[in-house]
Backbone as numpy.savetxt, mean C-alpha at the origin, in Angstrom:
# Nx Ny Nz CAx CAy CAz Cx Cy Cz
-27.11 -7.98 17.14 -26.48 -7.58 15.90 -27.15 -8.33 14.74
-27.48 -7.61 13.70 -28.11 -8.21 12.52 -27.06 -8.33 11.41
-26.88 -9.53 10.88 -25.93 -9.77 9.81 -26.68 -10.21 8.57
-26.46 -9.50 7.47 -27.09 -9.85 6.20 -26.03 -9.86 5.11
-25.99 -10.92 4.33 -25.05 -11.05 3.21 -23.62 -10.82 3.64
-23.27 -11.33 4.83 -21.91 -11.23 5.30 -21.52 -9.88 5.86
-22.47 -8.98 6.04 -22.18 -7.65 6.57 -23.03 -7.38 7.81
-22.48 -6.62 8.73 -23.24 -6.19 9.90 -24.19 -5.09 9.44
-25.50 -5.41 9.46 -26.50 -4.48 8.96 -26.95 -3.50 10.03
-27.05 -3.96 11.27 -27.48 -3.08 12.36 -27.15 -3.74 13.69
-27.17 -2.92 14.73 -26.93 -3.41 16.09 -28.17 -3.08 16.91
-28.81 -4.12 17.44 -30.08 -3.97 18.15 -29.97 -4.60 19.53
-30.85 -4.12 20.44 -30.90 -4.71 21.78 -31.68 -6.02 21.78
-32.65 -6.14 20.87 -33.50 -7.33 20.83 -33.71 -7.73 19.37
-33.96 -9.02 19.13 -34.23 -9.47 17.75 -35.54 -8.89 17.24
-35.64 -8.71 15.92 -36.86 -8.20 15.30 -37.28 -9.14 14.17
-38.57 -9.10 13.86 -39.13 -9.83 12.72 -38.83 -11.33 12.76
-38.66 -11.84 13.98 -38.43 -13.28 14.10 -37.13 -13.76 13.52
-36.14 -12.85 13.35 -34.84 -13.29 12.82 -34.24 -14.34 13.74
-33.63 -15.39 13.18 -33.03 -16.43 14.03 -31.85 -15.87 14.82
-31.67 -16.40 16.03 -30.57 -16.00 16.89 -29.47 -17.05 16.86
-28.24 -16.60 16.85 -27.10 -17.50 16.93 -26.23 -17.04 18.09
-26.10 -17.86 19.11 -25.27 -17.54 20.27 -23.83 -17.92 19.94
-22.95 -16.93 19.88 -21.56 -17.17 19.54 -20.70 -17.54 20.74
-21.30 -17.60 21.92 -20.55 -17.99 23.10 -19.42 -17.02 23.40
-18.20 -17.55 23.50 -17.04 -16.73 23.82 -16.41 -16.07 22.58
-16.95 -16.37 21.41 -16.38 -15.81 20.19 -16.83 -14.37 19.98
-16.10 -13.66 19.14 -16.40 -12.27 18.81 -16.94 -12.19 17.39
-17.88 -11.28 17.19 -18.31 -10.93 15.84 -18.01 -9.45 15.65
-17.16 -9.14 14.70 -16.74 -7.74 14.50 -16.49 -7.51 13.03
-16.52 -6.25 12.60 -16.19 -5.98 11.19 -14.76 -6.39 10.90
-14.53 -6.90 9.68 -13.17 -7.23 9.27 -12.35 -5.98 9.08
-11.08 -6.05 9.42 -10.18 -4.92 9.27 -9.53 -4.93 7.88
-9.16 -3.75 7.40 -8.45 -3.60 6.14 -7.09 -2.99 6.44
-6.02 -3.66 6.06 -4.66 -3.15 6.23 -4.16 -2.68 4.87
-4.01 -1.36 4.72 -3.70 -0.78 3.41 -2.21 -0.64 3.15
-1.37 -1.13 4.07 0.09 -0.99 3.88 0.76 -2.30 4.30
0.83 -3.22 3.34 1.39 -4.55 3.60 2.41 -4.86 2.52
3.53 -5.48 2.91 4.56 -5.89 1.96 4.49 -7.41 1.82
3.89 -7.87 0.73 3.72 -9.30 0.52 4.91 -9.94 -0.20
5.67 -9.16 -0.94 6.99 -9.57 -1.45 6.98 -10.74 -2.43
5.83 -11.10 -2.94 5.76 -12.23 -3.87 5.18 -11.74 -5.18
5.79 -12.13 -6.31 6.90 -13.08 -6.50 8.25 -12.44 -6.20
9.26 -13.30 -6.11 10.64 -12.84 -6.10 11.33 -12.82 -4.77
10.64 -12.39 -3.71 11.25 -12.37 -2.38 10.30 -13.03 -1.38
9.73 -14.13 -1.79 8.69 -14.80 -1.01 9.20 -15.23 0.35
10.52 -15.48 0.47 11.05 -15.90 1.77 10.91 -14.80 2.82
10.76 -13.54 2.38 10.51 -12.45 3.32 9.09 -12.53 3.87
8.15 -12.79 3.01 6.72 -12.96 3.34 5.98 -13.10 2.02
5.13 -14.13 1.93 4.39 -14.35 0.71 2.89 -14.34 0.95
2.13 -14.56 -0.11 0.67 -14.52 -0.02 0.12 -15.53 0.98
0.62 -16.76 0.94 0.04 -17.82 1.77 0.17 -17.49 3.25
1.38 -17.15 3.69 1.59 -16.91 5.12 0.96 -15.59 5.56
1.10 -14.55 4.76 0.59 -13.23 5.15 -0.93 -13.23 5.26
-1.59 -13.83 4.27 -3.07 -13.79 4.32 -3.62 -14.73 5.37
-2.92 -15.82 5.65 -3.37 -16.73 6.71 -3.24 -16.03 8.07
-2.12 -15.35 8.29 -1.93 -14.61 9.54 -2.95 -13.49 9.68
-3.25 -12.81 8.57 -4.25 -11.74 8.61 -5.60 -12.28 9.03
-6.00 -13.40 8.46 -7.30 -13.99 8.79 -7.40 -14.33 10.27
-6.32 -14.88 10.82 -6.32 -15.24 12.24 -6.49 -13.99 13.10
-5.94 -12.86 12.65 -6.02 -11.63 13.42 -7.24 -10.77 13.14
-8.17 -11.25 12.32 -9.37 -10.47 12.04 -9.22 -9.46 10.93
-8.14 -9.55 10.16 -7.94 -8.66 9.01 -8.45 -9.40 7.78
-9.43 -8.82 7.11 -10.07 -9.52 5.99 -9.66 -8.99 4.62
-8.81 -7.94 4.60 -8.31 -7.43 3.32 -6.94 -6.81 3.52
-5.99 -7.20 2.67 -4.65 -6.62 2.66 -4.45 -5.88 1.34
-3.76 -4.74 1.41 -3.41 -4.02 0.19 -1.88 -3.98 0.11
-1.36 -4.55 -0.96 0.07 -4.82 -1.11 0.83 -3.62 -1.65
1.94 -3.29 -1.00 2.84 -2.26 -1.49 3.64 -2.77 -2.69
4.05 -1.88 -3.60 4.58 -2.35 -4.90 6.07 -2.61 -4.95
6.82 -2.42 -3.84 8.26 -2.34 -4.05 9.09 -3.53 -3.61
8.65 -4.40 -2.74 9.56 -5.43 -2.26 9.47 -6.75 -3.03
8.58 -6.83 -3.99 8.53 -8.03 -4.83 9.56 -7.88 -5.97
9.73 -8.93 -6.72 10.65 -8.88 -7.85 10.04 -9.67 -9.01
9.54 -8.98 -10.04 9.75 -7.57 -10.32 8.85 -6.66 -9.47
9.32 -5.43 -9.26 8.49 -4.45 -8.56 7.25 -4.14 -9.41
6.17 -3.73 -8.75 4.88 -3.59 -9.44 4.77 -2.18 -10.06
5.51 -1.98 -11.13 5.52 -0.67 -11.80 5.11 -0.75 -13.27
4.76 -1.95 -13.74 4.31 -2.13 -15.12 3.12 -3.09 -15.13
2.39 -3.09 -16.24 1.28 -4.04 -16.37 1.80 -5.47 -16.33
2.95 -5.70 -16.94 3.53 -7.04 -16.97 3.86 -7.52 -15.56
4.45 -6.63 -14.75 4.79 -6.99 -13.37 3.53 -7.22 -12.54
2.50 -6.41 -12.77 1.24 -6.60 -12.04 0.62 -7.94 -12.41
0.68 -8.31 -13.69 0.16 -9.62 -14.10 0.90 -10.75 -13.39
2.22 -10.61 -13.23 2.99 -11.63 -12.51 2.58 -11.70 -11.06
2.30 -10.55 -10.47 1.84 -10.50 -9.07 0.49 -11.19 -8.93
-0.44 -10.91 -9.82 -1.76 -11.52 -9.76 -1.68 -13.03 -9.98
-0.81 -13.44 -10.88 -0.63 -14.87 -11.12 -0.08 -15.56 -9.88
0.87 -14.92 -9.22 1.48 -15.50 -8.03 0.47 -15.65 -6.89
-0.53 -14.78 -6.88 -1.52 -14.81 -5.79 -2.55 -15.92 -5.95
-2.72 -16.42 -7.15 -3.80 -17.37 -7.41 -3.68 -18.62 -6.54
-4.80 -18.97 -5.90 -4.86 -20.18 -5.09 -4.19 -20.07 -3.74
-3.70 -18.89 -3.37 -2.95 -18.76 -2.12 -3.63 -17.88 -1.07
-4.74 -17.24 -1.40 -5.27 -16.19 -0.54 -6.28 -16.73 0.48
-6.07 -16.35 1.73 -7.05 -16.64 2.78 -7.94 -15.44 3.06
-7.56 -14.25 2.58 -8.38 -13.04 2.70 -8.31 -12.31 1.35
-9.11 -11.26 1.21 -9.07 -10.45 0.00 -7.76 -9.67 -0.07
-7.32 -9.35 -1.28 -6.11 -8.54 -1.47 -6.37 -7.47 -2.53
-5.79 -6.31 -2.31 -5.74 -5.26 -3.30 -4.28 -4.92 -3.54
-4.02 -4.07 -4.55 -2.64 -3.82 -4.95 -2.44 -2.35 -5.28
-1.36 -1.78 -4.73 -0.88 -0.47 -5.16 0.07 -0.68 -6.34
0.03 0.23 -7.30 1.07 0.27 -8.32 2.17 1.19 -7.88
3.31 1.12 -8.53 4.42 1.99 -8.18 4.53 3.17 -9.11
4.91 4.32 -8.56 5.20 5.50 -9.35 6.70 5.75 -9.34
7.37 5.46 -10.44 8.82 5.59 -10.54 9.16 6.37 -11.80
10.41 6.81 -11.94 10.78 7.53 -13.16 10.48 6.71 -14.42
9.78 7.35 -15.36 9.56 6.74 -16.67 8.37 5.82 -16.80
7.53 5.67 -15.75 6.42 4.72 -15.91 5.05 5.37 -15.89
4.97 6.68 -16.08 3.66 7.36 -16.05 2.70 6.77 -17.08
3.22 6.35 -18.23 2.34 5.80 -19.27 1.82 4.42 -18.92
2.41 3.75 -17.94 1.93 2.44 -17.51 0.70 2.54 -16.61
0.52 3.69 -15.96 -0.50 3.79 -14.92 -1.93 3.57 -15.42
-2.35 4.11 -16.59 -3.72 3.83 -17.03 -3.98 2.35 -17.26
-3.03 1.64 -17.87 -3.21 0.21 -18.08 -3.24 -0.55 -16.76
-2.39 -0.16 -15.82 -2.40 -0.80 -14.51 -3.71 -0.53 -13.80
-4.26 0.67 -14.00 -5.55 0.99 -13.40 -6.65 0.09 -13.97
-6.62 -0.13 -15.27 -7.60 -1.04 -15.87 -7.45 -2.45 -15.34
-6.23 -2.82 -14.98 -5.97 -4.16 -14.45 -6.23 -4.26 -12.95
-6.55 -3.11 -12.31 -7.05 -3.20 -10.94 -6.29 -2.53 -9.83
-5.18 -1.81 -10.11 -4.51 -1.16 -8.99 -5.44 -0.14 -8.34
-5.25 0.08 -7.05 -6.09 0.99 -6.28 -5.52 2.41 -6.23
-4.30 2.58 -6.71 -3.62 3.86 -6.68 -2.14 3.61 -6.89
-1.33 4.65 -6.71 0.10 4.53 -6.94 0.87 5.03 -5.73
2.01 4.38 -5.48 2.91 4.77 -4.38 4.23 5.22 -4.98
4.73 6.37 -4.51 6.03 6.88 -4.97 6.88 7.24 -3.77
8.18 7.09 -3.93 9.16 7.54 -2.94 9.86 8.77 -3.48
10.13 9.73 -2.60 10.91 10.90 -2.99 12.36 10.77 -2.52
12.68 9.65 -1.89 14.05 9.34 -1.50 14.30 7.88 -1.88
15.48 7.39 -1.61 15.79 5.99 -1.93 14.82 5.09 -1.16
14.21 4.17 -1.86 13.19 3.31 -1.24 13.80 2.18 -0.43
15.08 1.94 -0.59 15.71 0.77 0.00 15.84 -0.37 -0.99
15.17 -0.25 -2.14 15.22 -1.25 -3.21 15.70 -0.54 -4.47
16.84 -0.95 -5.00 17.42 -0.23 -6.13 16.52 -0.23 -7.36
15.71 -1.30 -7.54 14.85 -1.34 -8.72 13.52 -0.62 -8.51
13.37 0.12 -7.40 12.22 1.00 -7.19 12.78 2.39 -6.87
13.29 3.11 -7.90 13.99 4.38 -7.65 13.04 5.51 -7.24
13.62 6.52 -6.65 12.85 7.69 -6.21 12.29 8.44 -7.40
11.06 8.90 -7.25 10.43 9.75 -8.26 10.90 11.19 -8.06
11.16 11.86 -9.16 11.53 13.27 -9.11 10.28 14.13 -9.32
10.43 15.41 -9.08 9.30 16.32 -9.28 8.74 16.19 -10.69
9.61 16.10 -11.69 9.16 15.99 -13.08 8.38 14.70 -13.31
8.78 13.62 -12.64 8.06 12.35 -12.78 6.64 12.46 -12.22
6.51 13.08 -11.05 5.19 13.24 -10.44 4.32 14.18 -11.27
4.94 15.18 -11.86 4.17 16.12 -12.68 3.55 15.41 -13.89
4.21 14.37 -14.38 3.64 13.57 -15.46 2.58 12.60 -14.96
2.82 11.99 -13.81 1.93 10.94 -13.33 0.64 11.47 -12.70
0.71 12.61 -12.04 -0.44 13.07 -11.27 -1.68 13.40 -12.11
-1.56 14.04 -13.27 -2.77 14.26 -14.07 -3.44 12.94 -14.50
-2.63 11.95 -14.80 -3.17 10.65 -15.17 -3.94 10.03 -14.01
-3.34 10.06 -12.82 -4.02 9.51 -11.64 -5.28 10.31 -11.32
-5.20 11.63 -11.49 -6.38 12.48 -11.29 -7.51 12.05 -12.21
-7.22 11.87 -13.48 -8.25 11.50 -14.44 -8.80 10.10 -14.19
-7.97 9.23 -13.61 -8.40 7.87 -13.29 -9.17 7.80 -11.98
-9.14 8.88 -11.20 -9.80 8.89 -9.90 -9.06 8.08 -8.86
-7.72 7.96 -9.01 -6.92 7.14 -8.10 -6.02 8.01 -7.23
-5.78 7.60 -5.99 -4.90 8.37 -5.11 -3.43 8.12 -5.41
-2.60 9.09 -5.01 -1.16 8.96 -5.04 -0.66 8.96 -3.60
0.06 7.93 -3.22 0.69 7.85 -1.91 2.14 8.25 -2.08
2.65 9.13 -1.22 4.01 9.62 -1.38 4.78 9.43 -0.08
5.93 8.74 -0.18 6.87 8.70 0.94 7.61 10.02 0.91
7.33 10.89 1.89 7.68 12.30 1.80 8.99 12.61 2.51
10.11 12.35 1.82 11.42 12.77 2.29 12.25 13.18 1.08
12.69 14.43 1.06 13.59 14.91 0.01 14.99 15.01 0.61
15.91 14.19 0.14 17.25 14.13 0.72 18.09 15.32 0.24
18.68 16.04 1.19 19.64 17.08 0.86 20.47 17.36 2.11
21.54 18.10 1.95 22.37 18.47 3.09 23.49 17.49 3.40
23.73 16.53 2.50 24.89 15.66 2.69 24.67 14.45 3.57
23.47 14.31 4.18 23.21 13.13 5.01 22.93 11.93 4.13
23.39 10.79 4.55 23.06 9.52 3.90 22.20 8.72 4.87
20.87 8.62 4.62 19.98 7.99 5.61 20.30 6.52 5.84
20.99 5.89 4.90 21.31 4.47 5.08 22.61 4.30 5.83
23.60 5.13 5.52 24.89 5.01 6.21 24.85 5.64 7.59
24.07 6.74 7.76 24.09 7.47 9.02 23.11 6.91 10.05
22.23 6.03 9.63 21.28 5.44 10.57 21.90 4.25 11.28
21.32 3.89 12.41 21.78 2.71 13.15 20.57 1.95 13.65
20.48 0.64 13.35 19.33 -0.13 13.83 19.31 -0.28 15.34
20.41 0.05 16.01 20.48 -0.10 17.47 20.38 1.24 18.21
20.25 2.34 17.47 20.24 3.67 18.10 19.11 4.48 17.48
17.96 4.52 18.17 16.77 5.14 17.59 16.97 6.64 17.35
17.62 7.32 18.30 17.82 8.76 18.13 18.69 9.05 16.92
19.74 8.23 16.73 20.58 8.39 15.54 19.78 8.14 14.27
18.89 7.16 14.32 18.01 6.89 13.17 17.15 8.12 12.86
16.55 8.71 13.87 15.71 9.89 13.65 16.52 11.03 13.05
17.73 11.25 13.56 18.56 12.35 13.05 19.04 12.09 11.63
19.04 10.84 11.21 19.45 10.53 9.84 18.37 10.90 8.84
17.18 11.20 9.31 16.05 11.60 8.47 15.42 12.86 9.05
16.05 14.01 8.84 15.62 15.24 9.53 14.24 15.73 9.07
13.62 16.48 9.95 12.27 16.99 9.70 12.22 17.89 8.45
13.31 18.60 8.17 13.29 19.51 7.01 13.12 18.73 5.71
13.58 17.46 5.66 13.36 16.64 4.48 11.87 16.42 4.25
11.16 16.10 5.34 9.72 15.87 5.23 8.99 17.16 4.85
9.37 18.26 5.51 8.72 19.54 5.22 8.89 19.93 3.75
10.11 19.77 3.23 10.37 20.13 1.84 9.59 19.24 0.88
9.51 17.95 1.20 8.78 17.02 0.33 7.29 17.35 0.31
6.72 17.61 1.48 5.29 17.93 1.55 4.98 19.23 0.82
5.87 20.23 0.97 5.67 21.49 0.25 5.69 21.27 -1.25
6.61 20.43 -1.73 6.69 20.16 -3.17 5.43 19.46 -3.66
4.94 18.48 -2.90 3.74 17.76 -3.32 2.53 18.68 -3.30
2.43 19.57 -2.31 1.32 20.53 -2.28 1.35 21.40 -3.53
2.53 21.88 -3.91 2.65 22.69 -5.14 2.20 21.89 -6.37
2.59 20.61 -6.42 2.21 19.77 -7.55 0.69 19.51 -7.59
0.10 19.33 -6.42 -1.35 19.15 -6.36 -2.06 20.39 -6.90
-1.58 21.55 -6.50 -2.19 22.79 -6.99 -2.00 22.95 -8.49
-0.84 22.53 -8.99 -0.55 22.70 -10.42 -1.31 21.70 -11.29
-1.55 20.49 -10.76 -2.15 19.43 -11.59 -3.61 19.18 -11.29
-4.08 19.73 -10.19 -5.48 19.49 -9.84 -5.73 18.15 -9.19
């Protein structure tokens, strides 16, 4: 294996051009993994998991980049100000690289261009209750405002695709001890309806 500038350049059976050999013994040399769905929860809920512990654990497991979800920190990452707080909290704590998703929530479409300039990799929206009251579900009208902006910025939109209807309460009707009951609390028709709505919005907004 040929490594140049910290990257695996090629895999060869024999060394070429007199490149020096390094015998790693029982150790492994492999590409670093990227985990694009991580809840780092800092600032605000660091006791759940923060930058120091999460990135140290990632490094031990061969994960060299984490991308943080925007909803479990406090404040949630839905404004430039909140993103600045997140970046400040990360300083001096990282054992691996980190990226950040911004949040897509009602009323924050105008924040997305500024957040993009500050470095978010895209936006995440929920179409149902996220589990965090300060990260509310985006409605169709909210996505219709946000998607052209994300399109023009060249950024992806991640959507938690469940549209709640039919009188079910996914939080009250679910049970952490009964997996089948949990599945029935989030019926397939919710996902189908959400995906159909997003497909329509993609066609409408480009």
